[in-house]
C-alpha positions in Angstrom: 42.5 -232.1 -204.1 44.0 -228.7 -203.3 43.3 -227.4 -200.0 41.5 -224.2 -200.0 43.2 -222.9 -197.1 46.5 -222.7 -199.2 45.2 -222.2 -202.6 46.7 -218.7 -203.8 44.1 -216.1 -204.4 42.4 -216.6 -207.8 40.2 -214.0 -209.8 37.1 -215.7 -211.2 35.9 -214.3 -214.4 32.5 -214.3 -215.9 30.8 -212.4 -218.8 27.3 -211.3 -218.2 26.0 -209.6 -221.4 22.6 -208.1 -221.9 20.0 -210.9 -222.5 17.6 -211.0 -225.4 13.9 -210.1 -224.4 12.1 -213.0 -223.2 9.5 -214.8 -225.5 5.9 -213.8 -224.9 2.5 -215.3 -225.4 3.7 -218.9 -225.9 2.1 -219.9 -222.7 -1.6 -220.1 -222.2 -1.4 -218.0 -219.1 -1.9 -214.3 -217.9 -4.7 -211.9 -217.8 -6.8 -211.0 -220.9 -5.8 -207.5 -222.3 -6.8 -204.4 -220.6 -7.1 -206.3 -217.0 -6.3 -203.6 -214.5 -2.9 -204.6 -212.8 -2.4 -207.4 -215.4 -0.4 -210.4 -214.7 1.6 -212.0 -217.5 3.9 -214.9 -217.5 7.0 -214.8 -220.2 9.5 -217.2 -220.9 11.7 -216.0 -218.0 9.8 -214.4 -215.3 6.4 -213.0 -214.5 5.1 -209.5 -214.9 2.6 -207.4 -213.0 1.2 -204.2 -214.6 3.8 -204.3 -217.2 6.9 -204.8 -215.0 8.7 -207.8 -213.9 7.4 -209.3 -210.8 9.2 -211.6 -208.4 6.5 -213.0 -206.3 7.1 -214.5 -202.7 4.9 -217.1 -201.4 4.3 -218.9 -198.4 2.0 -221.9 -197.8 -0.8 -221.3 -194.8 -3.5 -224.0 -194.5 -6.6 -222.2 -193.2 -8.3 -225.5 -192.3 -5.3 -226.5 -190.0 -5.1 -222.9 -188.3 -7.7 -222.0 -185.7 -9.8 -219.1 -187.3 -8.8 -216.8 -184.2 -5.3 -217.0 -185.3 -5.6 -216.4 -189.2 -4.9 -212.5 -188.9 -2.1 -213.1 -186.6 -0.5 -215.7 -189.0 -1.2 -213.6 -192.0 0.2 -210.6 -190.4 3.3 -212.5 -189.7 3.5 -213.5 -193.4 3.2 -210.0 -194.8 5.6 -208.4 -192.0 8.0 -211.3 -193.0 8.2 -209.9 -196.9 5.6 -212.4 -198.5 3.1 -210.9 -200.9 1.3 -214.1 -201.6 0.1 -217.0 -199.6 -0.8 -220.5 -200.9 -3.4 -222.9 -199.3 -4.9 -226.2 -200.1 -8.5 -226.9 -200.3 -8.5 -230.3 -198.3 -11.7 -232.2 -199.9 -12.1 -234.6 -196.7 -12.5 -231.3 -194.4 -15.2 -229.6 -196.5 -17.0 -232.8 -197.6 -17.0 -235.5 -194.8 -19.9 -236.9 -196.3 -21.2 -237.1 -200.0 -22.8 -233.9 -201.0 -22.5 -232.4 -197.6 -20.1 -229.3 -198.2 -19.2 -227.2 -195.1 -17.6 -223.6 -195.4 -18.2 -222.3 -191.8 -15.6 -221.8 -189.0 -12.1 -222.8 -189.9 -13.2 -224.0 -193.1 -14.3 -220.5 -194.1 -12.3 -220.1 -197.4 -13.9 -217.0 -198.5 -13.2 -215.3 -195.0 -9.5 -216.5 -195.1 -9.0 -215.1 -198.7 -10.7 -211.8 -197.7 -8.4 -211.5 -194.6 -5.3 -212.3 -196.7 -6.3 -209.3 -199.0 -6.7 -207.1 -195.7 -3.3 -207.9 -194.9 -2.0 -207.1 -198.7 -1.7 -210.5 -199.7 -2.5 -212.2 -202.8 -3.7 -216.0 -202.9 -3.1 -218.9 -204.6 -5.6 -221.8 -204.2 -4.2 -225.3 -204.3 -7.6 -226.8 -205.9 -6.8 -230.4 -205.3 -8.7 -232.8 -205.9 -5.9 -234.7 -204.5 -3.7 -232.5 -202.2 -1.6 -234.7 -200.2 0.0 -232.3 -197.3 0.2 -235.6 -195.1 -3.5 -235.6 -195.2 -5.2 -238.9 -194.7 -5.6 -240.4 -198.1 -4.2 -237.4 -199.6 -7.2 -235.2 -198.6 -9.5 -237.4 -200.3 -12.6 -238.3 -197.9 -13.1 -241.9 -197.0 -16.3 -242.1 -198.8 -14.4 -241.4 -202.0 -11.8 -244.0 -201.3 -14.3 -246.6 -200.5 -16.0 -246.4 -204.0 -12.9 -247.6 -205.5 -13.1 -245.0 -208.7 -10.1 -244.7 -210.9 -9.2 -241.4 -209.1 -6.7 -238.9 -210.5 -7.9 -239.6 -214.0 -10.3 -238.7 -216.4 -12.5 -241.4 -215.4 -16.1 -239.8 -215.9 -17.6 -240.8 -212.5 -14.6 -239.5 -210.9 -14.7 -236.2 -212.9 -18.3 -235.7 -211.8 -17.4 -235.8 -208.2 -14.4 -233.3 -208.9 -16.9 -230.9 -210.6 -19.0 -231.0 -207.6 -15.9 -229.9 -205.2 -14.7 -227.4 -207.8 -17.8 -225.8 -208.3 -18.2 -225.3 -204.5 -14.8 -224.0 -204.2 -15.0 -221.7 -206.9 -18.6 -220.3 -205.6 -16.5 -219.2 -202.2 -14.1 -217.3 -204.2 -16.8 -215.5 -206.7 -15.9 -211.8 -206.4 -12.3 -212.4 -205.0 -10.6 -213.2 -208.2 -7.9 -211.0 -209.7 -9.8 -210.0 -212.8 -12.9 -208.9 -210.2 -10.3 -206.7 -208.2 -9.6 -209.7 -205.7 -6.6 -211.2 -204.4 -7.0 -214.6 -206.2 -4.1 -214.6 -208.6 -3.6 -218.4 -209.2 -4.7 -221.9 -209.0 -2.9 -225.3 -208.7 -4.3 -228.3 -210.5 -3.9 -231.5 -208.2 -0.4 -232.2 -206.6 2.3 -234.2 -207.3 0.8 -236.0 -210.3 3.7 -237.0 -212.5 2.0 -239.1 -215.1 -1.4 -237.9 -216.1 -0.9 -234.7 -218.0 -4.2 -234.9 -219.6 -5.9 -235.1 -216.4 -4.2 -232.1 -215.2 -5.1 -230.2 -218.3 -8.7 -231.4 -218.1 -8.9 -230.1 -214.3 -7.9 -226.6 -215.6 -10.7 -227.0 -218.3 -13.5 -228.1 -215.6 -12.4 -225.0 -213.2 -12.7 -222.5 -216.2 -16.0 -224.0 -217.3 -17.2 -223.5 -213.7 -16.1 -219.8 -213.7 -12.6 -219.9 -212.2 -10.6 -217.2 -214.3 -7.1 -216.6 -212.9 -4.1 -215.5 -214.6 -1.6 -218.1 -213.2 -2.4 -221.7 -213.6 0.1 -224.4 -211.9 1.0 -227.9 -211.2 3.9 -229.2 -209.3 6.7 -230.2 -211.7 9.2 -232.2 -209.6 9.6 -235.9 -209.7 10.1 -235.9 -213.5 6.5 -234.8 -213.7 4.6 -234.4 -217.1 3.2 -231.2 -217.0 0.6 -230.1 -219.9 1.3 -227.0 -221.9 -1.4 -225.1 -220.1 0.1 -225.1 -216.6 3.1 -223.7 -215.3 5.4 -226.2 -213.4 6.7 -225.3 -209.9 9.7 -226.7 -208.2 10.7 -227.8 -204.8 13.7 -228.0 -202.7 14.1 -229.3 -199.3 17.4 -229.5 -196.9 16.3 -232.9 -195.6 13.4 -235.5 -196.0 11.4 -237.4 -193.4 10.6 -239.8 -196.3 14.1 -241.2 -196.4 15.3 -244.4 -195.0 16.7 -244.7 -191.3 20.2 -245.6 -192.6 20.6 -242.3 -194.7 22.4 -239.9 -192.8 22.1 -237.1 -195.1 19.8 -237.4 -198.3 22.0 -237.6 -201.5 19.7 -234.9 -203.1 20.2 -232.5 -200.1 23.7 -231.1 -200.9 22.5 -230.3 -204.5 20.2 -227.6 -203.0 22.9 -225.7 -201.0 25.2 -224.8 -204.3 24.0 -223.1 -207.3 22.7 -225.0 -210.3 20.1 -224.4 -213.2 18.8 -227.8 -212.8 15.3 -227.4 -211.4 13.8 -231.1 -210.8 14.4 -233.2 -207.6 13.2 -236.8 -208.5 13.4 -237.9 -204.7 10.5 -235.6 -203.3 7.4 -237.7 -203.3 9.7 -241.0 -204.6 8.4 -243.2 -201.6 4.9 -242.4 -202.4 5.4 -243.3 -206.0 7.2 -246.4 -205.0 4.4 -247.4 -202.6 1.5 -246.6 -205.0 3.0 -247.4 -208.4 5.9 -249.6 -207.9 8.4 -246.8 -209.4 11.9 -246.0 -208.2 14.2 -243.4 -208.5 17.0 -244.3 -210.5 20.5 -242.9 -209.6 22.3 -241.9 -206.3 21.4 -238.3 -206.4 17.7 -238.2 -207.1 18.0 -235.1 -209.1 16.9 -234.9 -212.6 19.7 -234.6 -215.1 17.7 -232.4 -217.5 18.6 -228.7 -217.3 15.5 -226.7 -218.9 16.5 -223.9 -221.3 16.1 -220.3 -219.4 13.7 -219.1 -222.4 11.3 -222.1 -221.8 9.6 -221.5 -218.8 10.2 -219.1 -215.9 12.1 -221.0 -213.0 9.4 -220.9 -210.4 9.3 -222.8 -207.0 6.3 -223.7 -204.5 7.9 -225.9 -202.1 11.0 -224.5 -200.7 11.4 -226.2 -197.4 10.5 -223.6 -194.7 11.5 -226.3 -192.5 10.7 -230.0 -192.5 8.2 -232.4 -191.1 9.1 -235.6 -189.0 8.1 -239.1 -189.5 8.3 -241.7 -186.7 11.1 -243.6 -188.3 13.0 -240.5 -189.6 12.9 -237.2 -187.7 15.2 -234.2 -189.5 16.4 -231.4 -187.7 16.4 -228.6 -190.3 17.9 -225.3 -188.7 16.9 -221.7 -189.6 20.3 -221.3 -191.0 19.6 -224.2 -193.5 16.2 -222.6 -194.5 17.8 -219.2 -195.2 20.9 -220.6 -197.2 18.9 -223.0 -199.4 16.4 -220.3 -200.2 19.3 -217.8 -201.2 20.8 -220.6 -203.3 17.7 -220.9 -205.3 17.8 -217.2 -206.0 21.5 -217.4 -207.2 20.4 -220.4 -209.0 17.6 -218.4 -211.2 14.5 -218.7 -209.4 12.0 -216.1 -210.3 9.5 -217.0 -207.6 10.1 -218.0 -204.1 7.7 -220.4 -202.7 7.9 -222.0 -199.0 6.4 -225.0 -197.7 5.4 -224.8 -195.0 5.7 -221.0 -194.3 3.2 -221.5 -191.1 2.5 -224.8 -189.5 -0.7 -226.1 -188.4 -2.5 -228.8 -186.5 -4.0 -231.8 -188.4 -7.9 -231.9 -188.2 -10.0 -234.4 -186.6 -12.8 -235.8 -188.7 -15.3 -238.6 -188.6 -12.8 -241.3 -188.8 -10.5 -239.6 -186.2 -7.4 -237.8 -186.8 -6.9 -236.9 -190.5 -3.1 -237.4 -190.8 -1.5 -239.6 -193.3 -0.4 -243.3 -192.0 0.7 -246.7 -192.5 -3.2 -247.4 -191.9 -3.9 -245.2 -195.1 -1.2 -247.1 -197.3 1.2 -244.4 -196.9 4.8 -245.3 -196.3 5.4 -243.1 -193.2 3.6 -242.4 -190.0 3.5 -238.9 -188.9 2.0 -237.1 -185.7 -1.6 -237.3 -185.2 -2.1 -233.9 -184.5 1.0 -231.8 -185.0 1.9 -230.3 -188.5 4.2 -227.8 -187.1 6.8 -228.3 -189.8 9.5 -226.5 -188.2 8.2 -223.5 -190.0 9.1 -219.8 -189.7 5.7 -219.4 -188.1 5.2 -222.5 -185.8 1.9 -224.4 -185.2 0.9 -222.3 -182.5 2.2 -219.0 -183.8 5.5 -219.4 -182.4 7.8 -216.8 -184.6 11.4 -218.5 -185.2 14.6 -217.4 -186.3 14.2 -218.3 -190.0 11.2 -215.8 -190.4 13.8 -213.0 -189.5 16.3 -214.5 -191.6 14.0 -215.0 -194.7 12.5 -211.5 -194.1 16.2 -209.9 -195.1 15.9 -211.7 -198.4 12.3 -210.8 -198.9 12.7 -207.0 -198.3 15.5 -207.2 -200.8 13.2 -208.9 -203.1 10.5 -206.3 -202.7 12.9 -203.5 -203.3 14.9 -204.9 -206.2 13.0 -208.1 -207.4 11.7 -206.3 -210.5 15.2 -206.0 -211.8 16.2 -209.2 -210.4 13.7 -211.2 -212.0 14.8 -209.9 -215.6 18.2 -210.8 -215.1 19.7 -214.0 -216.2 22.1 -216.4 -214.3 25.4 -217.8 -215.0 26.7 -220.5 -212.6 30.6 -220.0 -212.1 31.1 -222.5 -209.5 28.8 -225.0 -208.0 30.1 -228.5 -208.2 30.2 -230.9 -205.3 33.9 -230.3 -204.6 33.9 -228.9 -201.0 37.3 -226.9 -201.7 35.7 -225.2 -205.0 34.4 -221.7 -204.5 30.6 -221.8 -205.1 29.4 -218.6 -207.1 26.9 -217.5 -209.5 26.0 -214.0 -211.1 22.6 -212.9 -212.1 22.7 -209.6 -214.4 21.1 -207.6 -217.1 24.3 -206.6 -219.0 24.4 -203.4 -217.0 23.9 -204.6 -213.3 23.5 -207.5 -211.4 24.3 -209.3 -208.1 27.3 -211.9 -207.3 26.3 -214.7 -205.2 28.6 -216.7 -202.9 28.3 -219.4 -200.5 30.4 -221.3 -198.1 27.1 -222.9 -196.3 26.3 -226.5 -195.9 24.6 -228.0 -192.9 26.5 -228.9 -190.1 26.7 -232.6 -191.2 28.9 -231.8 -194.2 30.1 -228.1 -193.6 32.1 -226.2 -196.2 35.6 -224.6 -195.9 36.3 -221.1 -195.8 37.3 -219.5 -199.0 40.5 -217.1 -198.7 41.2 -214.4 -201.3 37.8 -214.3 -202.8 37.6 -212.1 -205.7 35.4 -212.3 -209.0 35.6 -210.3 -212.3 32.2 -209.7 -213.9 32.2 -208.4 -217.3 29.1 -206.4 -218.3 28.2 -204.6 -221.4 29.7 -201.4 -220.7 32.1 -202.0 -217.8 34.0 -204.7 -216.1 33.5 -204.9 -212.1 35.9 -206.5 -209.7 34.3 -207.4 -206.4 35.5 -206.8 -204.1 38.5 -204.4 -205.2 40.8 -206.3 -203.1 40.4 -210.1 -202.4 38.5 -211.1 -199.1 38.4 -214.0 -196.8 35.1 -215.5 -196.9 34.2 -217.3 -193.6 32.7 -220.9 -193.5 29.0 -220.9 -193.2 27.8 -217.6 -195.0 25.8 -217.0 -198.3 25.8 -213.5 -199.7 24.3 -211.5 -202.5 26.6 -208.7 -203.2 25.3 -205.9 -205.5 26.8 -204.8 -209.0 26.2 -201.4 -209.9 23.3 -200.7 -207.9 21.5 -197.4 -208.3 22.0 -195.1 -205.2 20.5 -192.0 -206.5 20.1 -190.2 -209.9 24.1 -189.9 -210.5 25.5 -192.4 -208.0 25.8 -196.2 -208.1 27.1 -198.8 -205.9 29.4 -200.3 -208.1 30.1 -203.0 -205.8 29.7 -203.8 -202.0 30.8 -206.5 -199.5 27.4 -206.0 -198.0 24.0 -206.8 -198.9 21.0 -204.8 -200.0 18.0 -204.8 -197.5 15.7 -202.0 -198.4 15.6 -198.4 -199.0 13.2 -195.4 -197.9 12.3 -193.0 -200.5 13.1 -189.3 -200.0 9.8 -188.5 -198.4 10.0 -191.1 -195.9 13.8 -190.6 -194.8 14.5 -188.3 -192.1 16.7 -185.3 -193.2 16.2 -182.9 -196.0 15.1 -185.3 -198.9 17.9 -187.5 -198.5 16.8 -191.2 -199.6 18.2 -193.9 -197.2 19.6 -197.2 -198.6 19.8 -200.0 -196.0 22.6 -202.6 -196.3 23.4 -205.3 -193.9 26.9 -206.7 -193.2 27.9 -210.3 -193.0 29.6 -211.2 -189.6 33.2 -211.8 -190.5 33.5 -210.0 -193.7 35.0 -206.4 -193.7 32.5 -203.9 -195.4 33.6 -202.1 -198.7 31.5 -199.8 -200.8 32.7 -199.0 -204.1 30.7 -196.0 -205.2 31.0 -194.4 -208.8 29.3 -191.4 -210.3 27.9 -191.1 -214.0 30.2 -189.6 -216.1 33.0 -190.0 -213.6 34.2 -187.5 -210.8 34.7 -186.9 -207.2 32.4 -188.7 -204.4 32.1 -187.0 -201.1 31.7 -189.4 -198.4 31.0 -188.8 -194.6 30.8 -191.0 -191.8 32.8 -194.0 -190.3 34.8 -194.7 -193.6 38.2 -194.2 -194.9 38.1 -193.3 -198.8 40.6 -193.9 -201.7 40.1 -193.3 -205.3 40.6 -196.3 -207.6 39.7 -197.1 -211.1 37.5 -194.1 -211.7 35.5 -194.7 -208.5 35.5 -193.9 -204.9 36.5 -196.9 -202.6 35.3 -196.7 -199.0 36.3 -198.9 -196.3 34.0 -199.1 -193.3 36.2 -198.5 -189.9 33.2 -198.3 -187.6 31.1 -201.2 -186.5 27.9 -201.9 -188.3 24.9 -200.9 -186.5 21.8 -199.1 -186.5 23.4 -195.8 -186.2 26.1 -196.6 -188.7 25.2 -194.1 -191.7 27.6 -193.1 -194.7 26.7 -190.1 -196.5 27.3 -189.6 -200.1 26.9 -186.9 -202.8 28.5 -185.2 -205.5 31.1 -182.2 -204.8 28.4 -179.8 -204.7 25.8 -181.7 -202.5 24.1 -183.0 -205.5 22.8 -186.6 -205.9 22.8 -187.0 -202.3 22.0 -190.3 -200.5 22.7 -191.9 -197.0 23.7 -195.4 -196.6 22.9 -197.2 -193.4 24.8 -200.4 -192.8 23.3 -202.9 -190.3 25.0 -205.7 -188.4 23.4 -209.0 -188.9 21.7 -209.0 -185.5 19.9 -205.7 -186.1 19.1 -206.7 -189.5 17.3 -209.7 -187.8 15.0 -207.1 -186.0 14.2 -205.0 -188.8 10.8 -204.6 -190.4 9.4 -202.4 -193.0 5.8 -201.8 -192.2 2.9 -199.4 -193.0 2.3 -197.5 -189.4 0.3 -194.6 -189.1 -0.2 -194.2 -192.8 3.5 -194.3 -193.9 6.1 -196.8 -194.6 8.7 -197.0 -191.7 11.4 -199.0 -190.6 10.7 -200.7 -187.5 13.3 -202.5 -185.0 11.7 -204.6 -182.4 13.0 -207.2 -179.9 9.6 -209.2 -180.5 7.7 -210.4 -183.4 5.6 -207.7 -184.8 3.1 -206.9 -187.8 1.0 -204.0 -189.0 -2.8 -204.0 -189.2 -4.7 -201.2 -190.7 -2.2 -198.7 -189.8 -1.2 -200.0 -186.2 1.6 -202.0 -185.1 0.8 -205.4 -183.5 3.5 -206.8 -181.0 3.3 -210.5 -179.8 5.7 -211.0 -177.0 6.9 -213.6 -174.6 8.9 -210.9 -172.7 7.6 -208.6 -170.2 9.9 -205.7 -171.7 10.1 -204.6 -175.3 11.8 -202.1 -177.1 10.6 -200.7 -180.3 12.2 -198.1 -182.6 11.2 -196.4 -185.5 12.5 -194.6 -188.5 11.0 -192.2 -189.6 9.4 -192.1 -186.0 5.8 -190.9 -185.4 5.6 -188.2 -182.7 4.3 -190.7 -180.3 3.0 -194.3 -179.4 -0.3 -195.4 -177.6 -1.5 -198.6 -176.4 -5.0 -198.9 -178.0 -5.5 -202.6 -177.8 -4.4 -206.1 -176.7 -3.8 -207.6 -173.2 -4.6 -205.5 -170.2 -1.6 -203.8 -168.2 0.4 -203.0 -171.3 1.9 -199.4 -171.4 4.3 -197.7 -173.5 7.0 -194.7 -172.6 9.4 -192.7 -174.8 12.9 -194.1 -174.3 14.9 -191.5 -176.2 15.8 -189.9 -179.5 18.9 -191.7 -181.3 20.7 -189.9 -184.4 17.8 -191.0 -186.5 15.8 -193.5 -184.7 13.1 -192.7 -182.0 12.6 -195.5 -179.4 9.9 -196.6 -176.9 10.0 -198.9 -173.8 7.0 -201.3 -173.9 5.8 -202.8 -170.7 3.9 -206.0 -170.9 3.5 -207.4 -167.3 1.1 -210.1 -168.7 3.9 -211.9 -170.7 6.6 -214.2 -169.5 7.2 -217.7 -168.3 6.3 -219.8 -165.3 7.8 -222.9 -164.6 5.4 -225.8 -163.4 7.7 -228.6 -163.3 11.2 -229.7 -163.7 14.2 -232.4 -163.4 11.6 -235.3 -163.9 12.7 -238.9 -164.8 9.3 -240.6 -165.4 9.4 -244.3 -165.8 7.3 -246.1 -168.5 6.3 -249.5 -167.1 5.5 -251.4 -170.2 6.5 -249.4 -173.7 5.1 -251.4 -176.7 7.6 -253.3 -178.6 8.8 -251.8 -182.1 6.5 -252.5 -185.1 6.8 -252.1 -188.7 4.1 -251.4 -191.3 2.9 -249.5 -194.4 3.7 -250.6 -197.7 7.6 -250.4 -197.4 7.9 -251.9 -193.9 9.2 -248.8 -192.0 8.8 -248.5 -188.4 5.4 -247.8 -187.2 4.5 -245.2 -184.5 3.4 -246.7 -181.3 -0.4 -246.5 -180.8 -0.8 -248.3 -177.3 0.0 -245.8 -174.4 -1.1 -248.0 -171.7 2.3 -248.7 -170.5 3.5 -245.0 -170.8 4.8 -243.0 -168.2 2.2 -240.5 -166.9 3.1 -237.1 -165.7 0.2 -235.1 -164.3 1.0 -231.2 -164.6 -0.9 -228.9 -162.4 -1.2 -225.5 -163.9 -2.3 -222.6 -161.8 -5.3 -220.2 -163.2 -3.2 -217.4 -163.2 -0.7 -218.8 -165.5 -3.0 -219.5 -168.5 -5.5 -216.4 -168.0 -5.4 -212.9 -168.7 -3.0 -213.4 -171.9 -3.6 -213.6 -175.5 -2.0 -217.2 -175.6 -0.7 -219.6 -173.2 1.7 -222.5 -174.3 3.0 -225.3 -172.3 6.6 -225.6 -173.3 8.0 -228.9 -172.7 11.8 -229.6 -172.7 12.5 -233.2 -172.8 14.1 -236.4 -174.3 12.2 -239.4 -175.0 10.4 -241.2 -178.0 6.6 -240.1 -178.4 4.7 -237.6 -176.3 0.9 -237.0 -175.9 -0.9 -234.2 -174.1 -4.3 -235.1 -172.7 -6.9 -232.7 -171.5 -10.1 -234.3 -170.1 -8.9 -237.6 -171.5 -8.5 -236.0 -175.0 -5.4 -236.1 -177.0 -4.9 -232.2 -177.7 -1.0 -232.5 -178.9 1.6 -235.1 -179.7 5.2 -234.7 -180.5 7.8 -237.1 -181.8 10.8 -236.1 -180.0 13.4 -234.8 -182.4 15.6 -232.2 -180.7 13.3 -229.1 -180.5 11.1 -228.3 -177.4 7.2 -229.5 -177.4 4.8 -226.8 -177.4 1.1 -227.4 -176.4 -1.4 -224.7 -176.8 -3.4 -224.3 -173.7 -5.5 -221.5 -175.0 -8.6 -223.2 -176.3 -8.9 -225.4 -173.2 -7.3 -223.0 -170.6 -10.2 -223.2 -168.1 -10.2 -227.2 -168.1 -6.5 -226.9 -167.6 -6.8 -224.5 -164.7 -9.2 -226.6 -163.0 -7.8 -230.1 -163.7 -4.3 -229.8 -165.0 -3.4 -232.1 -167.8 -1.4 -235.3 -168.4 1.6 -236.1 -170.3 1.9 -239.5 -171.6 5.6 -240.4 -172.4 7.3 -243.1 -174.2 11.0 -243.8 -173.8 14.0 -243.3 -176.3 15.6 -246.8 -177.2 18.4 -246.4 -179.5 18.1 -250.1 -180.5 14.7 -249.3 -181.9 16.7 -247.6 -184.9 14.5 -244.4 -185.0 16.8 -241.6 -186.8 17.2 -238.4 -185.4 19.9 -235.7 -186.0 23.6 -236.4 -184.9 23.5 -233.1 -182.9 21.0 -234.7 -180.5 21.5 -238.3 -181.2 23.7 -238.8 -177.9 21.0 -239.1 -175.4 20.6 -241.9 -172.8 17.7 -244.3 -173.1 14.7 -243.6 -171.2 12.7 -240.5 -170.5 14.2 -237.0 -169.2 11.8 -234.0 -168.6 14.3 -231.1 -168.3 11.5 -228.3 -167.7 7.9 -227.7 -168.2 7.0 -224.1 -168.5 4.0 -222.1 -169.3 4.9 -219.6 -171.8 2.5 -216.4 -171.7 2.4 -214.8 -175.1 0.8 -211.3 -174.9 -0.7 -209.2 -177.7 -0.4 -205.3 -177.7 -1.7 -202.9 -180.3 0.3 -199.6 -180.7 -1.1 -196.7 -182.5 1.0 -193.9 -183.8 0.1 -190.2 -183.2 -0.4 -188.1 -186.0 2.3 -186.7 -188.3 4.0 -183.3 -188.0 5.5 -181.5 -190.8 9.4 -182.2 -191.5 11.2 -179.5 -190.0 
C-alpha cells in the first residue's frame, strides 16, 4: 500500500455535466395545485414554492422536555439553522388507559406545534403507532400489549385502536396543517417497520381519511425496509451504536458513514431488535446494504443522522462533536438533500402508571438503557445544555440556508471513497455550471486517517474546467471541507474556487457600507486560504485587504496573507468599482460563535460567547458565565436588557471596523462548588447479571449496597437564576440522584459529566439537599466504554460536584437609524 506521506501530488479528475431535469409526478406526494408555498417531491430533491428546497430537521420530543423549556429548545434549534423539527407522538404518554387521551401540560402537541411556528420552524409529526425511541414497548401502552393483538399489521382490531389514536392526534393539528397555512408539512408512518409495506400504506390511508393532509409522507427506509410507493423512505447514519456487542470496538458499519458513498441503507440500525423480535440476523460483515439507488428514483433524504448517541448498560459510546459534524458533512457530500438529526435535543424518559417508561430487558428489549436520562449526547442536551456540535452543525446549516436550493439540484459524483485509509476521499456535487468539492481526512480517533499532501482536483463543468486549488495544498488530518466552485459573488464576479467554505451572506441592504454585499467564508485550520475570482467575460478584478494577487488562467488568484478573523475583509470589484462585494474570511473559532438572527426587525450577524437565539425580534442569551461579549453586524444603535434574570446589565464595548460590541454582565450566572475529591465506598454492589432476549448485561436495580453521598446545596446556589444544574465529574458504573427519596436523574458513566436539573426541585434541594447513589466501576464486569476513558481504576471517584447557574437575559435592539 503506498504511503500517503510520500506519494507524489496527483490531480484527480472528474466530469460534472449538467444533469437532466428530475422526474416529476411519479410519487404520490406533494401539495395539490394552487396551494400557497406548495411543497413538491421530485425524483432528486424537494421543492418549495417552485424552487429546490434542502430541509434541515432535528428531532425534539415535546413529551420528554418540560413545557417551560420548549421555547428555549426550539429557539436553539432555529438559531442552529434548522427549518424543521420532528417529534414522536408516544401513544403510551397520551393514552395511559384505553380511551383516556391526554393532551395537556407537557403533552400539549398543539401548543408545541404553534410554538415551533413562532420560532419559524415547520414540523414533521412522527405519528406512530409504534415509535420506539427507546420508549417502553416502543411507545405502545401496556394495556395494548396485554391484549395480545397482531400489532403493526392490518389486523382489524388493531386498526380500530389506531384510528382512535390517529383521530385524536389529527384533531390536535386541525388548522395547523401546511395547506391551512400552518407549519405541519409532513407525517411519518410507524417506525423501523421493514416487512409490512401494505400496513404502512394502510396507515397513510387511515390518516388521510381522518383529515390529515400533508405534502410529505415518510417511512424509515433502513434495514432493507420494504417501503410502499406512497411513502418517501428516509435513512439513517450513526457514528457508533449502543446496540452493538461489548466485544465490538467500533461497529463495522460506522466507517462507511465517514466517507462518500451513494449507498443509503444501513442494515445494522435496529438489527438487534429485528433479531430479538423476529429471529433475523444481519448477513455480511459491514451491515451496509449493497443496493445503490438510482439518483432519479427517489431523493436521498435522512431523518436519523446521529446528533450524538444514547448509551446502554452494556455498551456506552462516546460520540464527539467532531464525529457528528464530519458525518453530517459526509452525507451532504454523498448526495443527501434532506438533513435530519436524531436527536437534536435530548430529553428525559417519562414516568407513567407502570413506572419509568424506558425500554429495557423487562420489556423484551435487547438493551437496558437509563431509566430517566435520554440526553443522547445531542447538540442541545437533556436540560438545555448547548454543546459544541450545535455550533459546528450551525456552520453547515447556515451554508445550506444560503445555497441549499442550488445544492439540492446538483448531482453527486463520488471520486474517491474506498476504505483504503491512504486514498484521498473526495466527491463533487455540481449542476454543470457550478458546484462544490468535498474532501475529508476525518475519522474518529479509534481509526484516524492520514494527512493528504499535494491535494488538487480538476472538475470539468459544461463550459469550463476548474482546478482547485490552483496549486496543490496539503490537507491536514482530521478535517472535512466543502469548497465552492464558481460561487456567485455579485452580478459580475464569481468565486471560481476557494480553499475556504461558504458560511452565509448579507444582502446589500443589510451590509455595512454603500450597498456592498458581504459574503462570509470560513477558513479551515491548517489550510492556507486561496480565493480565485473571475469576472464575466474576463478582465481585471480589483482586490483590497490582506491578500497578494496574481493573474492566472483568466482569473485573479488571491492568497490571504493576514490571519482569518472577524475583521479580515477582502474587497472585490471591477476596475471601475462595478460589481463590488466584500468577502469576510473567518477563522474556525470565530465561525463557531457566529449566528444569523432576526434582531430588531432585520437579519444580523451575531457573535456571542454564550448560546443565543432570537424570539420576536429580541436576542435571548443563555449563559453559564457572568461576563459575555455580544457583537453585531449591522449593529443596532443600542441594546437594552428587557427581561430575564435580575441584575443583568449591558454596556457598549466599542466599535470595530464593522462590528459593534457590548459587554453583558450577568452576576447571577456562574459555578459554585459544593463537593470535591470524594472516594465513596459501595459496601455491597450487586453482582453482574444478564437478561433480555440476547443475554446482554443488565443494568443494576438493587442500590441497597451503593455508596451514598449526601450533597448539601446552599439556597443561594439554586435560586435567583433561570436554571440550576448539578454537574458531577466522576468515574464509576451507575449513578442515581434522589431528592426526597425520588429518583430525579440517573447516569451510566461513559466519560461525560453527569448533569442533574435542580430547577424543578430547587426548594426541596435547598432545604434538604440531595443524595447520590453510586455503584463502582469494575472492569471485570465487561461493560464497554470508549478507549479514551477506559483506563480508570475500579471503584468510585468524584472529582467535583458543582452547581452550574445558567442565566437567561433578553436584549432588545434600539430603533434603527438611516444609513449614513
